[in-house]
N, C-alpha and C positions, 0 to 999 in steps of 0.2 A: 137327633140329639136324643129324641126318647128309643131312635131305632139302636144305638149304640149299647144305651143302657139294656133294654132288653135283652141284647147278645152278651153284655158282660152278666148276665142273670143266669142265661140260661147257661154259660160258661159255668158261672160258680154251682149251679144245680148238677150238672153235671160230670163234675168233680167231686162233690160230695158224693153223688150215686158211686161215683168210682172208686172213693176211698172207702164208703161204707160196706160194701162188696166185697174188698179186698182184705179191709180187718178183719169182717166175717169169716174168711175164707183160713186166715190163719188161725183163731179161733177155733172150728171148726177141726183143724189141723191139727191143733195140740193135743182139742179133745182127744183125738184117734189117737192119740199115743198110748192114753191108757185104756182104748175100748176096742173088743172084736172086730165090732165094724169098721170100714175107713169110709170116713166122711168123704164125700168126692166136692172136689175144686173146681168149679166152673169156670178159668183159666181164658179161657175162650170169650167169656159173657166181658172179661175182667180190660182183654184185649181188644175188644169192640168200645168198648167205653173210653181207651186208651185214645183209639183212632177217630173217635166224636172229637172228644176236648181238643187233641192235637189240631184238628179241621177247623174245629172253632174260633182256638185261639188263632190261629191263619188266618182267617177270614178277618176276624176283628183288625189285626194288625196290619193289611194288607187294602181292608177298603174303607176302615175310620181312621179318623182321627184321634188317637191317643196319645192323652200326655198324662204327666201325673201319676196321679193314685191309680189312673184307668189302664195307663201303661204298667205301672207295678203290675197289677190285678196280672191283664192276663201272659205279661212274661216270667209273673211267677209261678201260677196255674203251670202252665206252657214247662216248666221245670220240674216243678214237684210231680206233676203226672209219672214222671221217668224213674223216679222213685217206687212210686206206687205199684207201679207193671214189674217191677223190679221183686218189690215185697209179694205181688203176686206170683212169682214164679219160684218164690221161696215157699210160698204158702203149699204147692203142688211137689217142692223136694218133700217137705215134710212130710207131705201123705204118702208121698211114695219109699219115705222111711219105712212111715209106721210100717205098712203094709208086709216090710218085711219081719218085723218081727213078731217072734211067739206072743200070746196071751201072757204065757206065764215069764217071757221077757220083759212086756209091759207092766207087769206088775214087780219086778227089782226093783226095789227104792234106790233110788240114786241121787240121795236127797239135795244135792247142788243143783242136779240137772230140773229138778223141780221146782226149786228156787229159781233158778235161771226164766221156767217159762213162764214163772206169775210174775215176774220181774216186764218180761217183755208185753204181756197181756197187760199190766197195768200201764205203759208207755202208751202199748196202742192206743188206750183210753184216753190218757192224758192229749195225746197226738190228735187225737178227734176232736176233744174239747176246742182242742185250742185253736186249733183252725176254724170251729165253727164259729166260735167267738170271737177271731182275730185277736188274740189273747198274747203280744211277745212277750208277754211276763211269765206266764205259763210254759209258752217256746221255751224261753230261756233255760227254763227251771228244767225241761224235759232234757234239753241238750245236756247240761248240768250231771244228770242223774244217767249217762253213759256210764260214766267208770261203774256203776253198779252192776250192771250186766260185763263190760272187759273181767271185774274181777271174780263174777260167778262162773263166767265160761275158763278160764282158769282152773277153777276150782272142779269143774266138770272133768277136765282133762287130770286132775290131777285123782280124785276119786275114783273116775274106769282104769287107772294105773294101777292100783291098790288092790281091784279086782281082777287084771287081767289074766294075770296065773292059772287058773283055772281054764282048760280047755273050753268048758262046755261056756264058758263065755264069750268067746270070740265074733260071735254074730251081735250079742247085746252092744260090745264093744263097739265094734265097727261105725254101726247104725248110732248109737247114740252119741258118739265123737262128730257124725255128719250132722244129726241132729242140736248137737251144739254150737257146730259151726255157723247152721243157718238160722239158729236164732240170734246169733250176733249178729250176721249181716242183717238181718232184719230191723234189727236197733240200730245200726251205723246207718240203714238207708231212713229211720226216722228222726236221727238226728239232723240229716239233709232234708227232709221237711219240715221241720219247727227252725229250720234257719230259713229257708224259703218262706215260711207263714210272715219272721221275723222282716223280711224283705218284703213281701207285700203292705205289712202295717206299716212298715215305719222308712224302708226305702234303705234298711241297711242290709251287708249281706257280709255274712265273716268279722264285725266291726269295721266294716269301710262304707261309707258312703254309696250309692248307686246311682239312684233316682230319687 
């Protein structure tokens, strides 16, 4: 019994390490959007933690008798890290887009894109908080806030439409559009993560009782 609890605690620790490393990568990539230096995203380390978490979860499921809450924790984390891994990929995508922009282009003010960056950063912090505290109410709030991200994404496209007539802005428009899309996808994965947080806490997934 103690051994199983140790395995589950170790699984939690590894999942937190993966989340913190991935969220840090996203934050660094977003900072790079305004800087000449590009922050390196260590996606290999994120992928390694992803494999470690998967192996640990499967070991518990195959070798230990898991019921009720323990089963929710293990299966929830196993699903949740899929979205974390994809966020790590998008952090790398953001860094790549940033490398394609000149410093002059980085300082062109696209207000809605700045707001979108801030909104995603806020959702990242709230998601980490809800996971660490197993706070299903905060997780629900995070899911509801996703409409803000969708609205801002459309505003970015509208704002870029206004400046597209200037030939010198073609490069800026292309990569700003990609940046906005990657941010919107990160937010979608954050929604999924919060849904799994609710499942781990209460056994509900998308309004249905699973375990």
